[in-house]
C-alpha positions in Angstrom: 77.5 148.8 151.8 81.2 149.7 152.7 83.9 148.4 153.8 87.9 149.6 155.2 91.3 148.2 154.0 95.1 149.4 153.3 96.1 149.0 149.7 98.6 149.4 147.0 97.7 151.8 144.0 98.4 149.8 140.7 96.9 152.3 138.0 94.6 155.3 137.5 92.6 157.1 135.2 90.6 159.7 134.5 86.6 160.1 135.1 85.0 162.6 134.5 86.2 166.7 135.1 87.1 166.1 138.8 87.4 162.2 139.3 89.7 159.4 138.9 89.3 155.6 138.7 91.3 154.1 141.0 92.5 150.5 140.7 94.0 148.9 144.5 95.7 145.7 145.7 94.2 145.3 148.9 94.9 143.7 151.7 92.0 142.2 153.1 89.5 142.5 149.3 92.3 141.8 146.6 92.4 143.8 143.8 89.6 146.6 143.7 88.5 149.6 141.3 86.4 152.5 142.8 85.7 156.1 141.9 88.0 158.8 143.6 85.6 162.4 143.8 88.0 165.0 143.6 91.1 162.6 142.7 92.4 165.5 139.9 92.7 167.8 143.2 96.0 168.8 143.6 95.9 168.0 147.2 94.8 164.2 146.3 96.2 163.8 143.0 100.1 164.5 144.5 99.7 160.9 146.6 97.8 159.0 144.3 100.7 157.5 142.9 101.5 153.9 141.3 102.8 151.5 144.1 101.7 154.0 146.3 100.5 152.4 149.7 96.6 154.0 151.3 94.0 153.5 153.5 91.0 153.1 151.4 86.9 153.5 152.6 84.8 151.7 149.9 81.5 152.6 149.7 79.0 150.5 146.4 75.6 150.0 146.1 75.4 147.3 144.5 78.0 144.3 143.5 77.8 144.8 140.1 78.4 148.3 140.0 81.9 150.2 140.6 81.8 151.8 144.0 83.4 154.9 145.4 86.9 155.3 147.1 88.0 157.9 149.8 91.4 157.5 150.8 94.2 158.8 152.5 98.2 158.4 152.2 100.0 155.5 154.7 103.4 155.5 152.8 104.5 157.1 149.6 106.8 154.6 148.4 107.1 155.9 144.3 108.5 159.2 144.8 111.7 157.6 147.2 113.0 156.2 143.5 112.1 159.1 141.1 115.9 159.8 140.7 116.6 156.0 140.3 115.3 154.7 137.2 116.2 150.8 137.5 113.9 150.9 140.2 111.3 152.9 138.7 111.1 150.7 136.0 111.3 147.7 138.6 107.9 149.3 140.4 106.2 149.8 136.6 106.5 146.4 136.1 105.5 144.9 139.2 102.6 147.5 138.8 102.1 146.2 135.1 102.1 142.3 136.1 99.4 142.5 138.9 97.1 144.8 137.2 97.2 142.2 134.2 97.2 138.8 136.7 95.2 139.6 139.8 91.8 138.5 139.6 89.2 140.7 140.7 87.4 141.2 144.6 89.6 138.1 145.7 92.0 138.1 148.8 95.3 137.0 148.1 97.2 137.5 151.4 100.1 135.3 150.2 100.7 137.4 147.5 99.9 140.9 149.5 103.0 140.0 152.2 105.5 139.1 149.3 104.4 142.2 147.9 104.8 144.2 150.8 108.2 142.4 152.1 109.7 143.1 148.9 108.7 147.0 148.6 110.2 147.2 152.6 113.4 145.7 151.3 113.7 147.6 148.2 116.8 149.7 149.3 118.9 146.3 150.1 121.8 145.9 147.9 120.7 143.0 146.1 117.0 144.1 145.2 117.3 142.6 141.7 117.4 139.0 143.2 114.7 140.1 145.6 112.7 140.7 142.7 113.3 137.9 141.0 111.9 136.0 144.0 109.2 137.7 144.4 107.9 137.0 140.7 108.9 133.4 141.5 106.8 133.4 144.4 103.7 135.5 142.5 104.1 132.5 139.7 103.6 130.0 142.2 101.1 131.6 143.8 99.0 132.0 141.0 99.3 128.3 140.2 101.1 128.8 137.3 104.4 127.4 139.1 106.6 124.0 139.1 107.9 121.3 141.7 111.6 122.6 141.8 111.8 119.0 144.0 111.8 116.9 140.9 115.0 118.5 139.6 118.4 117.4 139.7 120.4 120.2 141.7 123.5 120.0 140.9 125.6 123.0 141.9 128.2 122.9 139.2 126.0 123.4 136.8 125.1 127.6 135.9 121.3 126.3 134.0 119.0 123.7 134.1 116.7 122.9 131.1 113.2 121.7 132.6 110.3 120.9 130.8 107.5 122.2 132.0 103.6 121.3 130.2 105.5 119.9 127.2 107.8 123.0 126.8 111.5 123.6 127.6 112.9 125.9 129.9 116.7 126.8 130.7 116.6 128.0 134.3 119.5 129.4 136.3 120.9 127.1 138.7 121.0 129.8 142.2 117.4 129.8 141.5 116.9 126.5 142.4 119.9 126.2 144.8 118.9 129.5 147.0 122.6 130.9 146.6 122.2 134.7 146.2 125.8 135.7 147.1 127.4 135.6 143.9 125.0 136.4 141.2 125.6 137.8 138.0 123.4 140.1 136.0 123.7 137.7 133.4 122.4 135.4 135.8 119.7 137.8 136.7 118.6 138.1 133.0 118.3 134.6 132.6 116.1 134.1 135.3 113.9 136.9 134.3 113.6 135.2 130.7 112.6 132.4 132.9 109.9 134.0 134.2 108.8 135.9 131.5 108.1 132.7 129.2 106.5 131.0 132.1 103.6 133.6 132.3 103.2 134.1 128.7 102.7 130.8 128.3 100.6 129.9 131.5 98.2 133.0 131.1 99.6 135.9 128.3 99.7 133.7 125.5 96.4 131.2 126.0 94.6 134.9 126.6 95.5 136.7 123.8 97.2 139.3 126.1 100.2 141.3 125.1 103.3 140.9 128.0 103.6 144.2 129.9 106.0 146.4 128.1 107.6 147.7 131.1 108.3 144.2 132.6 110.2 143.7 129.0 112.0 147.2 129.3 113.3 146.4 133.1 114.0 142.7 131.7 116.3 144.3 129.0 118.0 146.3 131.6 119.9 143.4 132.8 120.2 141.7 129.6 122.1 145.2 128.3 124.5 145.3 131.6 125.6 141.7 130.4 
């Protein structure tokens, strides 16, 4: 049995001498792992970089055994930002979160579209605001969200104290008002802290999973900049 799709590379690890195991977030089949024979060759490994967009042909004999990928490059995304440390931290944060949070073999069209849109707009001036909205979208689509319509959106307040599942959080007001014209690094930091705490309490802590260090490093960049 086999299928074809496009997707973003989330992880890779060596498998035997000349092969790797690739994990890809595909548009049609969700997060899927497969063996790439010849994946350590110079020709192939140069484009099998994290978050690069690739075309995959997946072949498998049985559903309970890992299959095999044939790959082609669609777009080299990560090399565009090798000289931009903050954006590389951002991309590392994305793949580390998706690798842990996404279920296996489940089509997640809204999450895929949201990621594709974010990556296409990564050169925008307010890309860090876009990232924060991407995280909120991810949290909502995974069922970890909250109903912002029940909150009092007072524009004079910088932050709101809200309670979700008997846990109190502080959320920046701009995330509720959707006003992004004068967002400060401090507000971005507060937003990232809110999203991290929500993900930790909803998923990571209950499942005894360590929160990704790459995501913490990205958050710390904005904290230090305050």
